[in-house]
Each structure stands twice: as C-alpha cells, then as structure tokens.
C-alpha positions in Angstrom: -0.1 0.1 0.0 1.3 3.5 -1.1 1.6 6.1 1.8 0.9 9.6 0.0 1.9 12.4 2.5 2.9 15.5 0.4 5.6 16.4 2.1 9.1 17.5 0.8 11.3 19.0 3.5 9.3 21.5 5.2 7.6 20.1 8.2 8.6 16.5 7.1 8.6 14.2 10.4 12.2 13.0 10.1 13.5 16.8 9.2 11.7 17.7 12.9 13.3 14.8 14.5 16.8 15.8 13.4 15.6 19.4 14.4 15.1 18.4 17.8 18.3 16.4 18.2 20.2 19.7 16.8 18.6 21.5 19.7 19.2 19.1 22.1 23.3 19.2 21.3 23.4 22.8 21.4 22.0 22.7 24.6 24.1 19.8 25.8 27.4 21.3 24.5 26.6 24.6 25.5 27.3 26.3 22.6 24.3 29.1 22.6 25.5 30.1 26.3 29.1 30.0 24.5 27.8 32.7 21.8 26.3 34.9 24.4 29.0 34.9 26.8 32.3 34.2 25.1 32.6 34.2 21.4 29.9 36.3 20.3 31.3 39.3 21.9 34.7 38.6 20.8 33.5 38.8 17.2 31.6 41.8 17.5 34.5 43.6 19.2 37.1 42.2 16.3 35.3 43.1 13.8 34.6 46.9 15.1 38.3 47.1 15.7 39.3 45.7 12.1 36.7 47.4 10.3 35.1 50.6 11.7 37.8 52.9 10.1 37.9 51.1 6.9 37.3 54.0 4.3 35.0 51.7 2.3 32.7 50.6 5.3 30.1 53.3 6.4 28.6 51.2 9.2 29.4 48.1 10.7 26.6 46.5 13.0 25.6 43.0 14.5 24.7 40.5 17.0 26.3 37.7 18.3 27.5 35.6 15.3 26.0 37.9 12.8 27.9 41.3 11.1 26.8 43.4 8.5 29.0 45.9 6.6 28.1 49.1 4.7 29.9 49.6 1.7 29.8 53.8 1.0 30.9 55.5 -1.7 31.8 58.6 0.9 32.4 57.2 4.3 32.1 61.0 6.2 28.9 61.3 4.5 27.7 57.6 4.7 26.8 58.0 0.5 25.9 54.9 -1.1 27.1 53.8 -4.2 24.9 54.1 -7.4 23.1 50.7 -7.8 24.5 49.9 -11.1 28.2 49.8 -9.6 27.2 46.6 -8.0 29.7 47.2 -5.4 28.4 44.3 -3.2 28.9 41.9 -6.1 32.5 42.9 -7.0 32.9 42.6 -3.3 31.6 39.2 -3.3 33.4 37.9 -6.3 36.8 38.8 -4.4 35.7 36.9 -1.7 34.9 34.2 -3.6 38.2 34.2 -5.5 39.9 34.5 -2.2 38.2 31.3 -0.5 35.7 33.2 1.7 31.8 33.2 1.7 30.7 36.6 2.6 27.2 37.5 1.4 26.4 40.5 -0.5 23.2 42.2 -0.1 23.3 44.8 -2.4 26.1 46.9 -1.1 25.9 45.5 2.4 28.6 42.6 3.0 27.4 39.9 5.7 29.5 37.3 7.7 27.6 34.8 9.9 30.3 32.1 10.7 29.4 28.9 12.6 28.3 29.3 16.3 31.5 26.3 17.0 34.3 29.1 15.5 37.2 29.5 17.5 39.3 32.9 18.1 41.7 31.8 16.1 39.4 31.0 13.5 37.6 34.4 13.7 41.1 35.9 13.3 41.5 34.4 10.0 38.2 34.7 9.0 38.7 38.4 9.8 42.1 38.9 8.1 40.3 37.3 5.0 37.5 39.6 5.0 39.9 42.1 5.1 42.0 41.4 2.3 38.8 41.4 0.1 37.6 44.4 1.0 40.7 46.2 0.7 41.0 44.7 -3.0 37.5 45.8 -3.6 38.5 49.3 -2.3 41.7 49.1 -4.8 39.2 48.5 -7.9 36.9 51.4 -6.7 39.9 53.8 -5.9 39.0 54.2 -2.3 41.8 55.1 -0.1 
C-alpha cells in the first residue's frame, strides 16, 4: 500500500526529528551560552576593531555571530554607491576568489560564521575578509 503524504522537507517528520536532536546537542554542549558570553562578544569586538575605520565601510552592525558591513562611496557622508556599480557583487567576487563566503545584500556584506568557531578561526576569517574589502577598495579607488 502506498503512503501519500505531500511532504518535501518543510514539516517532514524526519527533518523535525533531526531539528529537535540539533537543539538537544546545542543545549548539551553549551553552544548558545558560549556564543552569548564568549565568542559572540569577541567576534563583535574584533569586527569593529578591524573594520570600523576602513575607508570603504560606512557602518558595522551586528549581534551574536551575525555582522553586516555597509560599503559606501563616501564614509563621511555615508553616501551609497549607485545601484548600477554592483559594489557588493564586486566584493563578493573577491571573497569567492579568495576562499571566503561572505554574502552581499546589495552593498551590505554579511558574515555569519558557525557558532562553534574559535578565536583563532575568527582572526583568520577577519584577515581574509579585510583582504577582500581592501581589494574591493583598490578596484573602486577608495583610499
């Protein structure tokens, strides 16, 4: 006899069971607590230290393990690039070419590393992100 259910992945009992187990592991291993008390604040502080004064970055904002950095044509005025310049795409392409996945939402670059990242890995991530943003600034003649 055939079982017709119409599920794909959303709401599928197996996917739900895996999600529940994932939540159990996060709680058991203290991942969320570590993000809140340790690695999250470290990540947020280090991103500010590395990028807040970068000439291409108009704003750095974030919470926990999520960061957004606005790429701007003029830092003082926080003036955006024209849409047709595709600045975020230029930066994203530098990221991909240098082995970094950093999402471009128009001209906002977004980093969301794994919750289990270490401080050493954060430093490697930020060094690579800085390289890519520096390369983008060079292409755009932003000093």
